[in-house]
N, C-alpha and C positions, 0 to 999 in steps of 0.2 A: 728420885734419880737424879744425877747432876748431868747436865749437858757437855759434850766435850767442848774445848775451847776451839773456835773457829781457827785460830792460828795453827792449831796441830792439824786440822783437816787440809788446811792450804799447805803446810809443809808436806804432808803425804802425797799430796796432788804435784806439786812442785817446790823441790828444796832449793831453787836457787834463791838468795837472798841478799839484800844490801841493807848496810847500816851507815848512816849518815851523821856525822856529828858537826855541827855549825859553831863557828866562833862569831858572835855577834857584837857589834860595837856601835855607838853612835858615830864614831869615826870610821868611814867606811874604809879607810887605809888599813884597819886592824882586822877586816872581816877575813876570814878563812874557813875552810871545811876539810873533813877527811871522810872519804869513802870506802867502806870495806865491803868488797862482794866474796860470796862464799856459798857453801852448801850447808843448810841446817839439818841436824839430825836430832831426832827424838830419843833420849838417853832413857833408857829402861832397865833397871835393876842391875847395874854393873858397878864397878869400883868408881867411875868417874861420875855416874849419877848420884852414887850414895854419898861421896865427897861433897859434890855440888850442894845435895841437900843439907847435909851437916853444917856447911858454912853458912847457908841462909838461916838455918835454925838457930845457929849461935848468934847471929845478928839481930834476928826477928824472933823473939821467944813465941810471939802470937802465932808463928808458923808450925810449932812443934807437933801439934795433933793433925796438921793437913798433909796429905799426900800430893806432892807437888810435881807437875811435868818439868822435866829439865830439859831445855833445848839447847844444843851445843852447835855454834856456828864455826865450821871450818873456813878459815880465811884462805882464799886462793889469790887475791890481788887486792892492792891497796892504791887509792889515788889521793892527792891532796892538792890544795890552792890555797893561796893568800899567806897572810901572816899566822902561823901556828906557834909563836913563841909564847912562853908563859908571862912574860913582863910585858907590860903596855910601854910602848915607846912615846916619849913625849915630843 
């Protein structure tokens, strides 16, 4: 029997989530980050769930036989700081 993922239990108890993406550079003038806050939802057997699984399986063939949980994060706010440009400045 497969044990459920801890994150699924965490989401069931408290769906508030945050995702942070950092930009790190040795030159600290280039540092930056983005924080997205929202609510997580475990998708089960719906069109959005099936579409997400199909995309994952098309990219990672080893997942074709696995039943994967799909977690959607519904973004309600975003914050950022620092240099988020794609090009490094000299």
